[in-house]
C-alpha positions as CSV (number, residue, x, y, z in Angstrom):
1,M,-120.7,-113.6,-5.8
2,D,-118.6,-116.7,-6.3
3,L,-117.4,-118.6,-3.2
4,P,-114.7,-121.0,-4.4
5,A,-114.6,-123.3,-1.4
6,T,-115.7,-126.7,-0.2
7,V,-118.6,-127.0,2.3
8,A,-116.9,-129.8,4.2
9,P,-115.3,-127.6,6.9
10,F,-118.7,-126.0,7.5
11,I,-120.5,-129.4,7.7
12,L,-117.8,-130.7,10.1
13,R,-118.3,-127.8,12.4
14,G,-122.1,-127.8,12.2
15,V,-122.2,-124.3,10.6
16,S,-125.1,-123.4,8.4
17,L,-124.6,-121.1,5.4
18,L,-128.0,-119.3,5.1
19,G,-129.2,-116.5,3.0
20,I,-131.9,-115.1,0.9
21,N,-131.4,-114.7,-2.9
22,S,-134.6,-112.9,-3.9
23,V,-133.2,-111.4,-7.1
24,N,-134.1,-114.4,-9.2
25,Q,-137.7,-114.4,-8.0
26,P,-140.6,-112.6,-9.8
27,Y,-141.3,-109.1,-8.5
28,D,-144.7,-110.0,-7.1
29,T,-143.2,-112.9,-5.1
30,R,-140.4,-110.7,-3.7
31,V,-142.9,-108.0,-2.6
32,T,-145.1,-110.6,-0.9
33,T,-142.2,-112.2,0.8
34,W,-140.7,-109.0,2.1
35,Q,-144.2,-107.9,3.3
36,R,-144.6,-111.1,5.2
37,L,-141.1,-110.8,6.8
38,S,-142.0,-107.3,7.9
39,R,-145.2,-108.5,9.6
40,E,-143.9,-111.8,11.1
41,L,-140.3,-111.1,12.0
42,D,-139.7,-110.3,15.7
43,R,-137.9,-107.0,15.5
44,A,-136.2,-107.7,18.8
45,H,-134.1,-110.3,17.0
46,L,-132.9,-107.6,14.6
47,E,-131.6,-105.6,17.6
48,E,-129.6,-108.7,18.7
49,I,-127.8,-109.0,15.3
50,S,-127.3,-105.4,14.3
51,H,-126.4,-101.9,15.6
52,D,-126.4,-98.4,14.3
53,I,-123.5,-96.1,14.1
54,G,-123.0,-92.5,12.9
55,L,-121.2,-92.0,9.7
56,S,-118.3,-90.4,11.6
57,E,-117.7,-93.8,13.3
58,A,-117.4,-95.7,10.0
59,I,-113.6,-95.8,9.8
60,A,-113.1,-97.0,13.4
61,T,-115.9,-99.5,13.0
62,A,-114.4,-100.8,9.8
63,D,-111.1,-101.5,11.6
64,E,-113.1,-103.4,14.3
65,L,-114.9,-105.3,11.6
66,L,-111.7,-106.3,9.8
67,A,-110.2,-107.4,13.0
68,G,-113.1,-109.8,13.6
69,R,-114.4,-108.0,16.7
70,I,-117.9,-107.2,15.4
71,R,-120.7,-109.7,14.9
72,G,-123.8,-109.1,12.9
73,R,-124.7,-106.1,10.8
74,V,-123.7,-102.5,11.2
75,I,-125.9,-99.8,9.8
76,A,-124.2,-96.4,9.1
77,D,-126.6,-93.6,9.6
78,A,-125.5,-90.5,7.7
79,T,-127.9,-88.3,9.7
80,R,-126.2,-89.0,13.0
């Protein structure tokens, strides 16, 4: 994705833009990296930045997301 913006506002506010772009890495490197993350990442931190919803809650949650009232990731579980 393209982000046509300047980083100055982020720097001035002390905000870090972080992410993982594994698509350009060789397959073996990606597998090793994701395996290491699955071993070493404290799963309690995942609970702090994400929550699960049932698929029936998706529309209401989308409204909350667009209004900026949700932080982190939302996982829609179609089996709930």
